[in-house]
N, CA, C and O of each residue as an XYZ file, in Angstrom:
356
protein
N      11.325    -81.382     -8.572
C      11.030    -80.121     -9.537
C      11.002    -81.073    -11.186
O      11.517    -82.062    -11.706
N      10.092    -80.045    -11.472
C      10.549    -80.448    -13.299
C      11.202    -79.528    -13.753
O      11.542    -78.430    -13.313
N      11.451    -80.399    -15.265
C      12.295    -79.791    -15.240
C      12.088    -78.552    -16.217
O      12.966    -78.018    -16.893
N      10.632    -78.180    -16.145
C      10.157    -77.177    -16.573
C      10.359    -76.098    -16.492
O      10.861    -75.295    -17.278
N       9.797    -75.971    -15.073
C      10.601    -74.791    -14.002
C      11.819    -74.673    -13.270
O      12.008    -74.299    -12.112
N      12.682    -75.091    -14.229
C      13.434    -74.545    -14.587
C      13.958    -73.525    -15.383
O      14.001    -73.751    -16.592
N      14.421    -72.304    -14.913
C      15.603    -71.065    -15.307
C      16.228    -71.315    -16.978
O      17.065    -72.211    -17.090
N      15.867    -70.609    -18.135
C      16.809    -71.320    -18.932
C      18.201    -70.769    -19.131
O      19.035    -71.306    -19.859
N      18.444    -69.411    -18.279
C      19.665    -68.867    -17.989
C      20.518    -70.742    -16.883
O      20.252    -71.375    -15.861
N      21.061    -70.771    -17.486
C      22.657    -71.674    -16.862
C      22.672    -71.644    -15.370
O      22.506    -72.491    -14.492
N      22.964    -70.213    -15.401
C      23.930    -69.850    -13.983
C      22.604    -70.052    -13.028
O      22.733    -70.712    -11.997
N      20.995    -69.330    -13.467
C      19.986    -69.989    -12.681
C      19.776    -70.666    -12.089
O      19.409    -70.754    -10.917
N      20.144    -71.719    -13.400
C      18.979    -73.287    -13.534
C      20.164    -73.737    -11.895
O      19.727    -73.862    -10.751
N      21.986    -73.920    -12.416
C      22.374    -74.016    -10.809
C      22.050    -73.909     -9.365
O      21.847    -74.737     -8.477
N      22.076    -72.199     -9.446
C      21.562    -72.187     -7.967
C      20.103    -72.512     -7.910
O      19.630    -72.686     -6.787
N      19.393    -72.609     -8.852
C      17.898    -73.430     -7.947
C      18.442    -74.828     -7.475
O      18.358    -75.283     -6.334
N      18.940    -75.343     -8.430
C      18.587    -76.346     -8.451
C      20.325    -76.497     -7.104
O      20.143    -77.530     -6.460
N      20.914    -76.201     -6.906
C      21.622    -76.505     -5.534
C      20.785    -75.749     -4.247
O      21.351    -75.939     -3.170
N      19.935    -75.188     -4.190
C      18.518    -74.899     -3.574
C      18.390    -76.570     -3.305
O      18.733    -77.376     -2.440
N      17.690    -76.567     -4.578
C      16.460    -77.156     -3.697
C      17.226    -78.982     -2.945
O      16.718    -79.670     -2.059
N      18.476    -79.244     -3.701
C      19.199    -80.631     -3.397
C      20.126    -80.770     -3.849
O      20.184    -81.930     -4.258
N      21.368    -80.012     -4.143
C      22.603    -79.846     -4.968
C      23.112    -80.732     -5.491
O      22.714    -81.138     -6.583
N      24.383    -81.400     -4.688
C      24.308    -83.249     -5.720
C      23.871    -84.139     -5.474
O      24.230    -85.240     -5.893
N      22.612    -83.827     -4.425
C      22.337    -85.471     -4.353
C      20.569    -85.112     -5.429
O      19.665    -85.946     -5.382
N      20.423    -83.775     -6.286
C      19.594    -83.981     -6.753
C      19.794    -84.919     -7.858
O      18.841    -85.633     -8.170
N      21.172    -85.041     -8.653
C      21.754    -85.130     -9.612
C      21.407    -87.296     -9.688
O      21.320    -88.169     -8.824
N      21.331    -87.278    -11.035
C      21.270    -88.794    -11.288
C      23.132    -89.701    -11.569
O      23.849    -89.815    -12.563
N      23.284    -90.216     -9.942
C      24.826    -90.854     -9.563
C      24.217    -92.482    -10.541
O      25.187    -93.225    -10.395
N      23.616    -92.931    -11.016
C      23.522    -94.325    -11.461
C      23.851    -93.834    -12.911
O      23.297    -92.961    -13.579
N      25.148    -94.825    -13.272
C      25.174    -94.880    -14.954
C      24.123    -95.603    -15.628
O      23.626    -94.834    -16.450
N      23.521    -96.802    -15.657
C      22.549    -97.555    -16.252
C      21.145    -96.344    -16.353
O      20.276    -97.045    -16.872
N      20.604    -95.149    -16.161
C      19.861    -95.053    -15.264
C      20.232    -93.293    -16.447
O      19.470    -92.472    -16.958
N      21.584    -93.422    -16.419
C      21.831    -91.925    -17.173
C      21.286    -92.630    -18.624
O      20.176    -92.378    -19.092
N      22.248    -93.541    -19.241
C      22.019    -93.916    -20.344
C      21.010    -94.608    -20.770
O      21.002    -94.912    -21.963
N      20.012    -94.990    -19.988
C      18.653    -95.500    -20.399
C      17.976    -94.252    -20.625
O      17.402    -93.846    -21.636
N      18.114    -93.816    -19.708
C      17.211    -92.183    -20.174
C      17.740    -90.753    -21.636
O      17.135    -89.806    -22.138
N      19.530    -91.515    -21.868
C      20.123    -90.795    -23.132
C      19.161    -91.506    -24.075
O      18.260    -90.934    -24.690
N      19.410    -92.685    -24.127
C      18.675    -93.350    -25.276
C      17.291    -93.062    -25.453
O      16.842    -93.148    -26.596
N      16.383    -92.665    -24.320
C      14.642    -93.194    -24.588
C      14.858    -91.891    -24.991
O      14.251    -91.859    -26.061
N      15.351    -90.757    -24.811
C      15.480    -88.849    -25.384
C      15.788    -89.214    -26.728
O      14.976    -88.847    -27.577
N      17.151    -90.092    -27.237
C      16.954    -90.299    -28.546
C      15.934    -91.164    -29.501
O      16.182    -91.059    -30.702
N      15.487    -91.501    -29.358
C      14.185    -92.361    -29.666
C      13.396    -91.422    -29.757
O      13.189    -90.858    -30.831
N      12.869    -91.120    -28.744
C      11.815    -89.679    -28.834
C      11.728    -89.152    -29.601
O      10.665    -88.989    -30.201
N      12.982    -88.581    -29.959
C      13.374    -87.136    -30.445
C      13.927    -88.040    -32.071
O      14.787    -87.514    -32.776
N      13.393    -89.179    -32.398
C      13.150    -89.345    -33.219
C      12.149    -89.587    -34.153
O      11.981    -89.694    -35.367
N      11.479    -89.634    -32.967
C       9.427    -89.903    -33.630
C       9.452    -88.797    -33.512
O      10.167    -88.703    -34.510
N       9.299    -87.447    -33.107
C       8.829    -85.972    -32.861
C      10.003    -84.831    -34.627
O      10.057    -83.745    -35.204
N      10.700    -86.395    -34.603
C      11.032    -85.598    -36.318
C      10.052    -86.152    -37.035
O       9.313    -85.351    -37.607
N       9.817    -87.363    -37.181
C       8.608    -87.898    -37.481
C       6.586    -86.608    -37.500
O       5.646    -86.472    -38.282
N       6.842    -86.247    -36.623
C       5.674    -85.847    -36.412
C       5.249    -84.582    -36.110
O       4.156    -84.084    -35.840
N       6.629    -84.087    -36.245
C       6.742    -82.054    -35.905
C       5.919    -81.443    -37.082
O       4.958    -80.757    -36.733
N       6.231    -81.637    -38.947
C       5.949    -81.856    -40.068
C       4.157    -81.680    -40.383
O       3.409    -80.903    -40.978
N       4.079    -82.791    -39.660
C       2.082    -82.819    -39.658
C       1.222    -81.213    -38.670
O       0.252    -80.550    -39.035
N       2.344    -81.011    -37.003
C       2.030    -80.521    -36.952
C       2.046    -79.186    -37.054
O       1.308    -78.436    -36.416
N       3.009    -78.797    -37.978
C       3.763    -76.920    -38.474
C       2.404    -77.439    -39.348
O       1.390    -76.889    -38.917
N       2.123    -78.439    -40.562
C       1.070    -78.743    -41.296
C      -0.283    -77.777    -41.242
O      -0.601    -76.819    -41.948
N      -1.100    -78.559    -39.868
C      -1.794    -78.424    -39.239
C      -1.882    -76.920    -38.757
O      -2.792    -76.096    -38.838
N      -0.763    -76.868    -38.292
C      -0.951    -75.385    -37.691
C      -1.345    -74.217    -38.442
O      -2.088    -73.288    -38.125
N      -0.497    -74.523    -39.832
C      -0.583    -73.688    -40.640
C      -2.137    -73.661    -41.645
O      -2.494    -72.635    -42.223
N      -2.886    -74.904    -41.704
C      -3.623    -74.773    -42.402
C      -4.652    -74.686    -41.328
O      -5.805    -74.761    -41.753
N      -4.506    -74.532    -39.908
C      -5.621    -73.526    -39.641
C      -5.529    -72.304    -39.366
O      -6.532    -71.751    -38.916
N      -4.376    -71.584    -39.548
C      -4.292    -70.116    -39.981
C      -4.923    -69.775    -40.908
O      -5.630    -68.768    -40.861
N      -4.765    -70.920    -42.512
C      -4.541    -69.975    -43.112
C      -6.543    -70.384    -43.134
O      -7.181    -69.404    -43.520
N      -7.015    -71.046    -42.946
C      -8.465    -71.273    -42.946
C      -8.623    -70.056    -41.545
O      -9.596    -70.403    -40.875
N      -8.357    -69.548    -41.308
C      -8.322    -68.264    -40.230
C      -8.696    -67.328    -40.753
O      -9.533    -66.493    -40.410
N      -8.082    -67.424    -41.625
C      -7.485    -66.057    -42.734
C      -8.648    -66.064    -43.769
O      -9.227    -64.980    -43.845
N      -9.012    -66.833    -44.404
C     -10.229    -67.208    -45.424
C     -11.830    -67.200    -44.207
O     -12.910    -66.688    -44.504
N     -11.631    -67.641    -43.385
C     -13.349    -67.800    -42.806
C     -13.366    -66.392    -41.851
O     -14.353    -66.115    -41.171
N     -11.937    -65.388    -41.890
C     -12.455    -64.459    -40.662
C     -12.099    -64.794    -39.163
O     -12.212    -63.969    -38.257
N     -11.611    -66.225    -38.974
C     -11.781    -66.510    -37.810
C     -10.396    -67.082    -37.393
O      -9.747    -67.777    -38.175
N      -9.878    -66.719    -35.919
C      -8.440    -66.514    -36.042
C      -7.909    -68.498    -35.150
O      -6.877    -69.153    -34.999
N      -9.379    -68.648    -34.831
C      -9.380    -70.712    -34.593
C      -8.174    -70.823    -33.582
O      -7.375    -71.737    -33.374
N      -8.351    -69.367    -32.936
C      -7.118    -68.784    -31.614
C      -7.086    -70.067    -30.140
O      -6.005    -70.401    -29.656
N      -8.302    -70.585    -29.661
C      -8.500    -71.635    -29.366
C      -8.470    -72.944    -29.572
O      -8.719    -73.868    -28.798
N      -8.038    -72.941    -31.046
C      -7.707    -74.563    -31.195
C      -6.116    -74.013    -31.314
O      -5.254    -74.499    -30.583
N      -5.829    -73.058    -32.203
C      -4.242    -72.941    -31.702
C      -3.213    -72.787    -30.125
O      -2.047    -72.819    -29.732
N      -4.439    -72.630    -29.710
C      -3.724    -72.192    -28.049
C      -4.042    -74.055    -27.364
O      -3.181    -74.382    -26.548
N      -5.293    -75.320    -27.686
C      -4.933    -76.361    -27.862
C      -4.178    -77.058    -27.941
O      -3.622    -77.647    -27.015
N      -3.922    -77.184    -29.438
C      -2.990    -77.850    -30.102
C      -1.394    -77.383    -29.558
O      -0.343    -77.902    -29.934
N      -1.516    -76.466    -28.755
C      -0.304    -76.172    -28.729
C       0.899    -76.788    -27.122
O       2.046    -77.104    -26.806
N      -1.048    -76.527    -26.424
C      -0.149    -76.650    -25.122
C      -1.005    -78.435    -25.002
O      -1.097    -78.895    -23.864
N      -1.398    -79.039    -25.840
C      -1.361    -80.494    -26.074
C       0.180    -80.772    -26.699
O       0.806    -81.801    -26.445
N       0.509    -80.076    -27.252
C       2.197    -80.664    -27.594
C       3.515    -80.295    -26.838
O       4.619    -80.771    -27.103
N       3.279    -79.499    -25.988
C       4.247    -79.231    -24.474
C       3.738    -79.459    -23.184
O       4.137    -78.907    -22.159
N       2.460    -80.650    -23.312
C       2.155    -81.468    -21.949
C       3.147    -82.630    -22.630
O       4.184    -83.103    -22.163
N       2.503    -82.915    -23.837
C       2.557    -84.225    -23.801
C       4.123    -85.006    -24.273
O       4.501    -86.172    -24.169
N       4.980    -83.411    -24.981
C       6.222    -83.886    -24.552
C       7.231    -83.609    -23.251
O       8.206    -84.332    -23.049
N       7.062    -83.052    -22.827
C       7.643    -82.849    -21.576
C       6.862    -83.931    -20.644
O       7.147    -83.596    -19.495
N       6.248    -84.755    -20.609
C       5.372    -85.328    -19.600
C       5.771    -87.047    -19.884
O       5.229    -87.925    -19.213
């Protein structure tokens, strides 16, 4: 089960995890948990550097769309879908 498939509500999330595998769904190896936590912190540091540029790109596309009377909807959808896929995988 991918973490994006889990509901946002904590009670619904807990219930779905119990249906899938219960306590065996969770990692029990402390070293693996530590490595995952460390990699998540590093990824967050790098994303904090990249997000302002991505936000500027989205703003630029919106402004260009207003000037040229074009919404650039496909470009913005592609940008946001690309970001979502790259971050969550």
